[in-house]
N, C-alpha and C positions, 0 to 999 in steps of 0.2 A: 616730777614729784615736788612739793613745796616743802618742799620740803622738801623732805624729804623730802618735796617734794622730795627727799632723800631719806635715809636710813631708818630702820625701825629699832625695836627692842630698847636696850639701855641708851642708845645713842641719840636718837632724835624723836622718839615717841611716835613714829609714823606707822606703827603696827596696829593691828586690830584686836589686840589681846583683850580678853573680857574677864571681869572679876565680879564677885557677888558683893552686895552691900545691903545695909539695912533698908527697910521700907522708907522711901523718901518722905521727908517732912515738907512743910510749906516754904522753907527757905534753905539756902545752901548752908552747910555746916562746916565752917572753916576751922582748922586746928587752931588752938589757942596760942601756942608758942612753940618755937623751935625746940628740938630735943637738945639736952645738955651735951656739950662737946668735950672731948678729951683735950688734954694739953697738946700743943704743937709737937709733932714728931720729927719734923725736918729741921736740920740746922742750915744756916746759910752756906756752909761748905757743901752740904749734900745737894742743895739747889744749884750752887755754882757748878758742881761737877756735871749735873744734868744739862745745864745751859752750855757747858763746854762741849757737849756731845751733839748739840742740835744741828750744827752745820753738817756733820757727817751723816746724821740721821736723815736730814732732808735730801742731801745729795744722793745717798744710797736709794731712797725711795723714788726720787725722780729718775735716777738711772734705770731702776728696775721697771718702772711703769711708763717712762717717757712723757709723763705729765709736763705740759709746756711751762707753766708758771705757778709760783706759790709765794705767799707772804706769811710770815710767822712772827708773833710777838709774845713775850712773857711779861707778866706783872708779878712783882714780889714785894710785899711790905710797902705798897704804895709807890714803888719805883718801877721803871721799865728797863730791866737789865739786858734785854734782848729784843731786837726789832730789825728784821731783815727781809729783803725780797730776793727771790731766786728765779732764774729762767726769764722767759719773755712773755709779754702781754698777749701776743698773737703770733702764731706760727707763721713764719715767712716774713716777719718784721723784726728789725734789730732792737726795737724798744724793749727795755728790760723792766721787770717788775721791781718796784722799790716799796718802802713802807707807806708811801702815799698813793699807790695804785688802788683804784676803786674796783671792787669786786661786787657782784650780786651776792647778797647774804643768803638768799633762799630762806629756809625755815629758821635760821639764826635770827631772822626778823622777829620771831615770837617772843624771846626774852627781852628784846628791845621794846617790843610793844607792851609787854606787861610792866616794864619800868615806867613807860609813859602813863599807863593807867594808874600805877601806884602813885605817880606824881599828882595826878588829878584827884585821886582818892585822898591823898594827904592834904589837899587844899579844901577837903570836905565838899567838893563840887559833886561827887558821886560816892557811892559805896560799892565795894566788890559784891555785896549782897543785893544790890538794886536789880529789880527785874529789867531786862532789856527793853520790854515794852513801855517802860516808864519814859524812855527817851526816844524810841522809835515805835510809835503806836501801831504802825502797819506790819510789824514783824509777826510772822506766823509760822508755826510748825504744824504737823499733821494733827496733833492733839491740842484742842483749845486750852485745856488746863495747863499743859506744859508751856504753851505759848504765853500764857499769862504769868507763869511763875519762874520760867528759866531766867537765871541771873547772869550778870557779867562774869562772875566766877565760874559758873557752870560751863559756859562756853569756852572760857580760857583753859579750863581743866579737861575739856573734851568728855564731859559726862552728861550732855544734854539728851542723849538717846539717838542723835543723828548717826547714820551709818558712817563707817570709815570712809574718809575723803569725799563725803557728799558734796556735790557741786563742782568738783574738779573737772568732771567730764563736760560740764556746760562751759566752763572757761576754755577748755581745750577746743571746743567747737566755735569759739569766738564771741560768746555772750558776755555782756558787760555786768558790772557789779549789781546794778539794780535788778536786772533780769534774774541773776543767780539767786540773790537773797530773796526775791519774791517768789521763787519756785522751790525753795527748800521745803515748803509746806507739803509738797507731794511725796517727800521721802518718808519711808516707813520708819517708825521710832522703836527702839528697844526700851526697856523699862527706865524711866527717868532716874538719873543719878545712881543707877545700878550697873552701868556699863562704861568702859573706856573705849572710845573710838575716835581716832585722830581726824579732826575736821578743819581744814583750812578756812572754810567759809563760815563755820560756826564761830570760830575765834574772830574772824573778820566782822561778823555781824555784831559781836559784843564791842569791838573797837569802834565801829561806826556809831554805835549807840553812845559811847563815851564822847566821841567828837560832837555828836548832836547835842549832848548835854552842855557842851561848851560853845554850841552854835558856830562850829567851824568844821573843816574837813580833817580827815585823819592825817593827810600830808602836812597840813599847817599845824595841827595839834602836836604831832611828834616833833616837829622842828621847834615849836615855841616852848614846849615843856622840857625837852631833852637835848636835842642836837645843838641848837644855838646857845643856850645857857652854858653847856658844858664845853663849847668850843669845838664840836665835831663838825668842822666846816666842810668835810668831804662826804658827809653822810646825808642821805635823803630817803624818803619813802615814796619818791616819784621816779618812775622809769625815765621820764624826760631828762631829769637831772643826771641820772647815770649815763644816758647817752650823750649828754653835753660835756661830760668830764673828759678833759684832754688826756689825762693819765688813767686810762680805763682798760681793764682786762677783758678780752673777748672770750666768748664761750667756745668750748671745744668738745667734740665727740670723737669716739674711736670708730674709724672707718677702715675696716680690713687691716687693723694693727697700726694705723697712723692717726695721730690726733689732728683733727681738721676743724677750723673755725667756720662751721657750717650754718649755725642758727643764731637767731636773736630771740630772746625770751622777754616778753612784756608782761610782768606780773602785777600790774596796777590793780586788777580786779581783786586780788587777794593781798593788797599792799601790807596790812598789819601782820599777816601770817607769813608772807614770803616775798614782799616787794621792796624791802630796804636794800640799800647798797652802801658800802663803807670801805675804808682802808684800815689796815691793822693799826696805824697810828691813832686814828679816831677810836677804834675799838678799845684800845688800852685806856682811854679816858673813861669810857663806860665801865670797863672792868674794875678800874680803881673805885668808881662810884659804888659798884655792886659790893666789892670787898670792903668798902668803907661804910657799909650800912646806910647808903644814901648820902654820905658826906664826901665832899671833894674839895681839896685845897682848904680845909678848915671850915667850909660852909656846908650847911645841911641843905642839899638841893632837893632830895626826895625824902619824904617822911619815912623814918626808919620802920615804924610799925606797919605802914601800908606796904613797904617793900618786903618786909619779913613775910607777909602773907604769900608772896609769890614763891617763896623758898620752902613752903610746907607741903608735905604729901597731901594731894587731894584725891588721887586715884591710884590704885595699885596695878602693876603689870604682872604678867606671869614671870617667874624667874628667868633671867637671861641665860644663854648658853655658857658653857665653860669658856674662858677661865674664871668668870665672875662667880657664878653659882649663887648669887644673892638677888633677892627681889628688888625691883626698882619701882619708882612711883612717878606720877606726873603732878607737878605743882600748878602754878599759874604761868604758863608760857615756858616752863623749865622742866627738864627731867630732874628728878630729885632722888638721890640715892645715898646710902651710907656704906662706906667701905669696911674692910675687915677690922679696922681699928675704931670704927664707930664715927668716923669723920663725915660730916655732910659733904656731899659732892653734887654740884650743880653742873648740868651739861645740856647742850643741844647741838645737833648736827642739822645741816641743811643740804639740799641738793636739787639741782635741776637736771633732769635726764638730757636736756638740750645743751648741758655743758658747764655746770658749776657744782662745786662741793666745798663745804665749809664746816667748821666745828669750833665750839668754845667750851672750855671746862674750867670750873673754879673749885678750889678747895678753901673755903672761907677760914677754917681753923688755921691753916698754914699761911693765909693771906697770899695765896699763890694761884695763878691762872694762866692759861695759854689760849691763844686764838690762832687758827690756821685757815687760810683762805686759798682756794685753788681755782684755776680756770679750766677745769675738766669735769666731765660727767662723773657721778659718784661710783667709785670702785674701792673706797676705803682709805684713800691716801691721807686726808687730813686727820682722820681718826688714828691711823697708824703713827703719825708724827706725834700727836698729843699723848697717846697711851705709852709710846716709847719714852717720851720725856718724863712722865710721872713714874713709870716703872724704874727708870734709872735713878731718879731722885730718891725714891723710897728704898730701892734694893741695891743700888750701885751698879746694876747691869740690867739688861733686858732678860726677863724671865719667861717671856712668851715671844714667839715669832709672830709679831703683830701684823705684818703685811699679809701673809697667807691667811691668817685668821680673818681679817677684815675682807680680803678678796673673796673668801668663801661665803661670808655673811651676805655681802652685796650680790654675789652671783645667785645665792639662794633667793634673795628678794626679787632679783630680775626675772627669775623663773615663775614667780607668782603671777596669776592673772592671765596666763596663756590660754589660748582657745582650747576647748575640749577635744577638737578634732584637728588633725594635721591637714589643713586646707591646701598645703602645697602639693599634697599627693592624693588626688581623687581616687576613690576605689576603682579596682579593675573592672567591676561590673556596674559602674555608675549608670543610673537612669538618665535618659536625656531630659533636658529642660523643655518646658512648654515654649511656644512661640514668644518672642520678646513682648508682643502686645499684651500677653497675660500679666506681665509684671509692670509695664510702663504705667505711670500714673502718680498721683499725689496722695500722700498718706499723712495722717496727723497724730500728734502725741502731745498731751497736756504739759509734760515736763520738757521734752526736747524740742517741741515745735514741729514744723513741717519736715517731711522727707519726700524727696521727689526722685522718681526713677525715670530716666529718659533712655531712648534707644536710638542708635545711629549706626547704620551699616552693619547690623548684626552684633553690635556691642552695647552693653547696658552700663549706665553710669548712675550712681547714687549721689544725691546732693543733700547736704545737711548744714544747719546753722545759719546765723544771720549774714555770714560772709559768703554763703553758697559754696562751701567747701565741696569739691567734687572728688569722688572716689570711683575708679573703674571696677566693675564687678566681674569676677571670674567664676564660671560655672564649676560646681563641685560635684553635686549629685542631686538629681531630681529637681526640687524646688529650692535647693540650697546653693548659695553663692558665697563668695568671700571678697574682701577688699583689704588692701594694706593700710593699717592705721598709721597715723603720723601725729607729731606734736608731743607735748610733755607726757601725755598718758598713753602713748603708743605701746601696743602689746603684740606686734606682729600682724598676722592675718586674722581678720574678724569675720565670723560667719553671719550671713543674712539668710534667714529661713522664711520663705513665703508660705502662706497658708491659702490654698485655693478655695474660692467660693463655688457654689453650684454652677455659676455661669462659666466657670473655667478661668476667670480672672482672679488674680490674687486679691484676697480681702484684707490680709494683714501681712506685715513684715516685722519679724523679730530680729533685732540687731544684738548679737550676743555680747559684744564688748560694752554695750550700753545697758545691759540687762542685769547688772549685779544685784540690784534691789527690786527686780520685777518691774522696772519702768521702761524697758526697752522695746515694747511692742507698739508699732505704728499701725493705725487703722485707715484703710482707704476711704477717701472722701467721696 
């Protein structure tokens, strides 16, 4: 997930919640100014007490989950009173995590990206309300009117009408950024500016347009506008830079109860949405900039008004589950909420199912923020540490058992998107398949490209994507087969349902795990 690939709901905005809105106008309608804020509620002594508990919080969570490594930092009143690494960068290696260890940020890349765009907007080079097509004329969605009018803000707020996570499945098959953005036009659209649906490649399309306006690449733009000026020397929007970092955390997944460094995840195709990497030391510089309204070390790096726009509600979510019970919103690259005391709360989580989980939360009223980076797939660990910290700061103790709460949320999300049938257990009265020759052949799809089925010694293999990813097919029932999915969007076994023509050969193949939006049917050539 990019996020979320990681978490949904209040935490990372990766859900597909929907809300009603007024009939869309010709341009985005950004809120005029932030809501008035109460006076600070936390004393330095309250914050110090919570900081004093962080070591034990982290150690307890790591002991309970076995997560290999973690880095945590706190910013308070433009200082960094806490910054530590825990555990190891890679299981089986003695190299420890420290404040300079570089982690993939996954969807925590999004608020970094909106900071970059705010910087460009503050230079008057673009406006949040500019149509994306102004800078990337070839950009198209299914509806020509929406294509012409969708703005940078619309895509950063996930209100373009694109379906939830549109394009992620193309990235998982190995397609590059150009192909993915060029094929978003096949995705069905919900009503423009009336829906919230989290889309890594919608946001990426907007960021690419901003880079085009400056006649550069996103990787160079983010470095020029934010990373280099702020001294974030270990931060990059390029996967190659992450891989070159000597002090780098590896990704880990849970394999039969053991954390294993099994995968590498190249997120360059969605770099603005999920492809940044950083250390907690670097992230504290950016957090200070955010809490300082664009000012850092006495200098205004990012225009305050342009940055303010990223902190305003642009879309509402459904109310989150207990213990919050309050509605949350999405701004521009941020989750935006207001706590029980009316304080603005900015948050984003990120996660790669292939082995990273991150979170950042800011309370601007209190000038307080925390960032937690881990080298394990999302199970709620960084969120547990962050929420425990804020809970203790506010209440003097933990009022919620945060680890079981977040474990449950993430387990619930992991259960979404599973196949409608249990393909691991064919029915007792299963119908035999036709001869392999009935299915062997080449099939086409405008969105996903070609699909090829080959036969060899009684076994069928399905091939997809530009890298010819091969998946062995296992018979289930009649003309239905399955294959094990893999990669960031893996969901277990995926069904493939062939439709026979009058000739007895399959005329079509519908791949269930690619058919969320009705795009998963391939037609025989």
